[in-house]
Structures are given as C-alpha cells and as structure tokens.
N, C-alpha and C positions, 0 to 999 in steps of 0.2 A: 504493500500500500504506500510505497514511497512516491513522491511527486513525479508525475510524468511530464513530458514536454507539453502536453495539452493543459495540464494543471498550471504549469509555470506560465504558459502563454496567457492564461486567464488573468494574471496579475495586471492591474491597470495603472498602478502608481509608478511613474518613471523613476522615482528614487529607488525603487526596489528592483529595477530591471537588472537581470543577469546575476542576482545574488545566489540563486541555487547553483547556477553554472559555475560561479566563482568558488562556491563552497565545494563543489564536486572536483574542481581543479586542485583544491587543497587536500582532497581526501587521502592521498598517499601520506602526506605529512601528519594528518589527523590520526590515521590508523597507526602509523609508526610510533607516534608518541604514546597513544593509548596502550599499545602492546608493550612498549618499554616500561611504562608505569605498572601495567598489569603483572609483568614478570617480577617487579621489585616493589611490592606494596609495603607501606609503613603505616603504623597505627599511632594515634594520639596527636599531640600538639607539636612534637619535634619530628619533622619529616625531612632530614637533610638530603637524602638521595632524590626525593620527589621535588623538593625545592630547587635543587641544582638542575634537574631535568627541565623544569619550567623556565628557569632563568636562561638556560642554554637555548631553549626553543624560542625565546623572545629576543635573542641576540639579533642585532641589526635593524630592529624596528625602532622608529622614532618615538620612544616611550620614556617617561620618567618612572624609574623602578625603585622600590624600596622593599626591604624585608622586615619582618616583624620584630618588635622589641621583646614581646612576651611569648611569641610562638613562631613556628616555622612557616610563616605566611609569605606571600608575594603580593605586592600591590603595584600595579602599573597604570599610569595615567597617559591617555592620548589627548593631546590638545587639538581641537578642531581648527579649521581655517579661519573661523569667525567667532566672536564672543557669543556666549549663550549659556544655558543652564548646564548642570553637571548631572550625569546619570551613572548608575553603577550596575555592572554585570558581574554575577558571582558564580564561582565553581568551587566545590569542595574537593579535597585531595586525599583524605585519609581512607584507610582500609579497615577491615573487620578481623577480629580474632577467630579465624575459621580456616580449617585445612581444606584446600581446594580439591575437588573431585570432578572437575568439568570436562576433562579430556582435551582441553584446548592445547594447541601446539605452543601457545605462549602462556601457559598456566604459570601460576605463582611459583617462584623459586625460593620463597621464604616459607618454611614450614610453620603452619599455624597462623598464617596471615594471608588474607585474600581480598581482592577488590570484588566483593559480592554485592555491593550496592551501586556499582557503576560510577563511582567518583573518578575513576581513571578516565572514563568517557567524558564526564563533565569538564575535567581539566583540559583534555585534548581538544574538545570542541571550543572551549573559550580561548585557548591559545590561537587556534585557527581563526576565530572571530576577530581577535586582536589584529592578526595579520591582514584579514580582509578589510577591516575598518581603517587600518593604517593606509591601505592603498586607496581608500576613498575619503581621506582626510578633508579634501576640498568640499565635500558634501556635508560636513559637520559644522554646525554652529553651536559650539559648546565643548564640553570635555567628557570623556568616558573614563571611569575608574573600573579597572579589571581587578576583581577581588578573588584571589586564589587562597582558599581558606583551609587550614588543617583542623583536625579535632572536631568534626561534625558528629562523629559516632559517640556521643556521650561526654565529650570533653569541653563543650561550650566554646568551640573555636571562634564562632562569629562574635561572641561577647568579648573575647580577647582582642579580636581585630577592631571592634568598636572602641575598646579602651585604648588601643594603640593609635586611634585617630583615623581609621580608614575613611570615614565619612567626610573628613576634611583634607584628604590627601591631595585633592586637585587645587587647593587654595581657596575653595569656596564650598559651601555645603552641598551634599548630594540632594537632589530634588526628587528623583525617582529611582527605583531599584528593581532588578529582574533577575530571576534564577530559573534554570531548567533542571529537572530531575528525570533521568531516564527510567523506564520501566519495561520489563520483559513481558508483562501480562497485558499489554495494549498493542494493537496492530502497528507494525513498523511504519514510522513516518507520521503518525497521528499525534497531534498536539491537543492536550486537554487542559482546561483551566476553568476556574469558577470564581465568582465574587464571594467575599466573606470568608469564613473559615474553610480552609482547604486541607489542613492537617491538624491533629489534636495536640494537646499538651501531654507531657509525659513526666509523671512523678513516680518514685519508687518508695516502698515502705518496708520496714521490718517490725514485727510484733514479737516480743519476747514474753512468753507466758511462764510465770514462775509459780510452782506449787510446792509440794514436799515429796521427796523421793521415798521409795520403800520397796518391799518385796511384792512381786506381781501376784503372789498367792493371797495376799491380804490387802487389797486395795483400800479397804475402809480405814486402814491405819496411815494412809498417805493422802496426798492431794494430787491426783493424776492430772498433769497439764495437757496430756495428749487428747482426750475427748473434749476438753475445753477449747483447744486449738481447732479441732475438727468442727465444733459447733460454731466457732467464729467464721469459718469458711462459708457455711450456709447463711449465717446471720448477715454477713457482708453482702452476699448476693441478694438477699431479701431487701437489705437497705437500698441497694441500687434500684431495684424494681419498684419499691414502694415510696422512696423519698426523692427520686430524681425524675424530672419531667421527661417524657419521651421526646419532647420538642427541643430539649437541651441535654442530650444524652451523655452518659458516662459508661466506661468499661472498667471493671475492676477484676484483675486476674491474680490469683495466688499461684506463683510459679514454683515455689519451693517450700516444703515442710520438713523440718529436721527435728528429731527427738530420739533420745535413748541410745543405748549401747548394745543391749542384748535382750533376749526374750523374757527373762525372769526378773527384770528390774523395772520398776516405775521410775522414770527419770524425774529430776527436779524441774527441768525446763523443757519447753518446746518452742520452736521458732518458726514463724511464717515470714515469707518474703513475697512481695508482689508489686504490681504496677497499677496506676490509675491513669486513665486517658479521658479527656473531656474536650468539648468544643467551645466552651465559654469560660471566662475567668470566674464568673459567679458560680457556675456549677462546680468548677475545680475547688474553689474555696469551701463550698458547702460539703462536698464529698470528703475532703481531707479532714474536716472537723468531725463529720459523722463517723468516719473510719475510727478515729481515736475514741469517740464516745462509745460506739458499739463494742469495741474490743475491751475497753476498760470495764464496761458494765457486764458483759458476758463473763469475764474473768471473776469479777466480784461476786456474781451470782453463785459461783462454785467455790468461793473461798480462796481463789488464786489472785495473782496480780498480773497486769499487762503493761508492759512498757512499749509505747508506739513511737517509732522514730521515722520521720519522713525526710527523704532527700528530694528537694525541689529540682525538677528538671526543666525541659524546654517549655516555653509558653505555647499557646495556641498559635498556629500560623494563619494569619488573617490577610487575605488579599484585599487591596483597595478595589472597590467595585468598579470604579471608572477605569483603573489601570488593567484589571482583569479583562474587561470588555475590549480595551485597546489591543491587548495581547492577542486575543482571539481574532480580532479584525486584521491585525498585522499578519498573523499566521495564515489566515485565509487569503490575504492579498498576495503573499509570497509563495505559499505552498499549494494553493488551490483550496476552495471553500470546503471540499469534502474532507480535508485534512485538519480542520479546526473544529473541535467539538467541545461544547460546554459540559463540564462534569456535573452530573445530577447531585452527587453526594460527596462529602469530604471523606478523607481517610483518617483512621484513628492512630496511624503511625505519626511520629513527631519529626520536626526539622528545626535546626537552630538558625535557619534563615529567618525564623520568627523574630529573633532579636533585631534584625535589620528592619523588618516590616513594622516593628513597634516604633521605630524612629522615623521611617521614611515611607511615603506612599509607594506601593509597588505590588509585585505579584510573583508567585511561583507557579510554574506550569510543568506539566508532565509531557515527556516525549516518548512515544511508543517505540520499542525496538524488539518486538517479538521475533524470534528466529524464523527464517523461511520454512514453510511447510509445517509449522507448529500452530495448533489452535491456541490463541492467547489464554483461553480458560484453562489450558493444560500445561502451559509453559512453567518451567521452574521459576519461582518468584525471586525478587530481590532478597538478599540475605540467605539464599540457598547456596550450598557449596557446589552446586551443579548449574548455577545460573549462566545463561548465554545471552548476549545482546547482539542484535543484527547491526553490524558495522555500517551497512549501507544507509542506516537512518542518521548517521552522524552529519551528513551534508545538510539535512533539514535542520538539525540543531544549530550548526554553525550559521546557516542562513538566518535563522530566527533570532539568535543572539544579535547578529549584525543589523537585522531589519528593525529590531526594537530600538537600538541606539540611533539609527538613521531617522526613524520616525519621530523620536522624541527630540532630536537635535536638528530640526529642519533648517 
C-alpha cells in the first residue's frame, strides 16, 4: 500500500512536488543507516555508538549541531532562507532489553538488546528528512530543529532534552512539533493520526502486603498475605469497572506477584507489581488515589498492612486538534488521500513525546510498515522479538517529515 505514481500525481500543492521521489532517491542511505543502527542497538540515555552514527550521517549538511549535556542526544538546526517560525521534528534512538529472534540478515549483534520498537527506522528517516530539507532550504521561511532523542523506553529522554534546552536550540522558541512512530500492524505506507489523546499515560506501582509468617499447616496462627494479595487483584479490577467512567477509560494490569519460598511456609510478605494506563490526567489522578485506598483497606480488613509505592511515568500524549488535522491533510496531499486515515481510537501504550506536546502544539502520527504478504492483524507487533518492518515504507516517512516542515514554514 505504498504510494504509487498515481497517488503522488494527485498531490496538488507545488511545494510538495517531487518529495516522494526525492525520498525514494535517498532510500539507499535511509536503509543503510537503519540497518547499521539495527545491528548495534543501545539502551537508555547514553547511546555513544548511535550518537556517533547520527553525527556521521549528518556530516556535510549545513546544520548547527549540538549534543546533549545530560544525555546522548543530537540536536541539529536548519536555518531556512527567510525568517519565520521554528518547528521541531523528532526521532527517538534507543532500543529495548530483548534478545532478537527475527531472522533478519542485519539482526542485532548485541545480545539482549534489540530495536523492537522501530526507533532505528525513526532515526534513519529523520536523518534523510534533514538531508532532503537541506536541499530545499530556499523553500523554508523559518528554522527546523531535528531532535534525535535517547531514552524513550522508560528513561524520560524527551524530558532530559527539554531540560537541556532543545526547544530553544534555534535561538527562538519552537512553535510546532511533529513525530512519527512506525508500526508493523498497519498497512505499509499508511499514515494514521487523530486529534486529542493518541497514547495513554503510563505509571507503575508496587504493593507490599505484610502479614505474619508461620507454618502452612496452621494458618490460623499466622496472617497469610498471599490470599490478601490475591483479593487485591480482583478488588482493583472491580475498582476500574465501577469507579472509572467508560468515556474516560483506564487499564490496570498486575504483571507480577511474588511471595514465599517453599510449600510449607506462610510467608510474611507478598508483593504485587503492575501498571496503570489512562487517557486523561483527571482519570490518572483518581485511579492512583483509588489504587492506594483499595489496597490499604483490603489489607486492613484481614489484619495485614499494605505499602503502595507509585512510580510516575509518561503523561498522556495529546495531539493538538488543529495540528493533527494538518498532518492528515499534508499526508494526503503528499502520499495520496487513501494513505491518510484518521485513527478512531487512541492506544493505551505510552510515549515520552508527550512531554514535548505538553509544551508545544503538535502531533504524533503512526506510519504503517507491515511486511509484504502479511495480514496486518497477524503481523508481529512492536516490542516483539520477531518484529519486521517493511523498509519500502521509509520513503513515505521521510517525505512526510519533510512535507510537514515545508508546510509549516511556507
């Protein structure tokens, strides 16, 4: 479902003329960088090899380039030919703690680390977009900030870059921001976006239930924390269905339960770990408060104690309604109308581009890259150790990154 010549011919805006063809001309560079990053993935905030690869790929372009003070980021600024506003285009660069089993000829050479969420593709596409836009500098009235961000997978890398001053890197404040996220479960070349919440918040929690240990044969002489913890699992799910509006939903999942050492001992403690996902800050605040109340009161009802610790994660990713509409219009203009689709529903997965969108009107969109011959409904999803992305979709991503900047900096 990649853009055909007929689709591209349907674009009527002269500023967008030839963007897909230019992106296709850059495809060998895009693929080569993507594969180089895929072979050598890195996790977290310090990505020395990835950072070096990005800096090398940007060599020769007329960009002002800085690296991060608090993390392994790269920020590049392109000055347009005329004065105007400043816009930001973002790609994340880090990988996941996963052993790859994809069978790709360029699979990860780092055991236990894999680009399973497509950040290698984001980075490669944005580098090629920087090259494409540099060649069209005369069409830009303003500045473009290219934000290459580490630490998206739970390390709050976007927040680190905000603290390092990425929004002021061009000498004036960023006025709009855009990011792409690739997905293997959407038809290749299809762009999906929506106004308002597009991805959820993500908080984690730990509940330590403390009772009194003893012999398994005489439970009445102990305070068994295990059935208390089990009761909490059900009580928390009931809390979600009875206290949370279906129009402002939440998801609460217990991912780990730990207790005991052997069969004939009642342990003193049991521990639950889980995550909460919501689509509004009001729901998020309420659910986290109810989580604590439910666990403490269930424990108290059985004579036990519950200590609830919450680790606050990423906020809700909220697209500006006007910008989301513009992105879909631009995608339709450049790639053909059938390649730009409004998402009916948000995802409960989280994104730290949310920190940028809390500061600047902007949008995140999804780029489909389902492998050829695979039903998107049956494709290995992002975060799978067997995920594949259709590399032919990269030209659509490069073209869209560039088109957004060209449209906003007319």
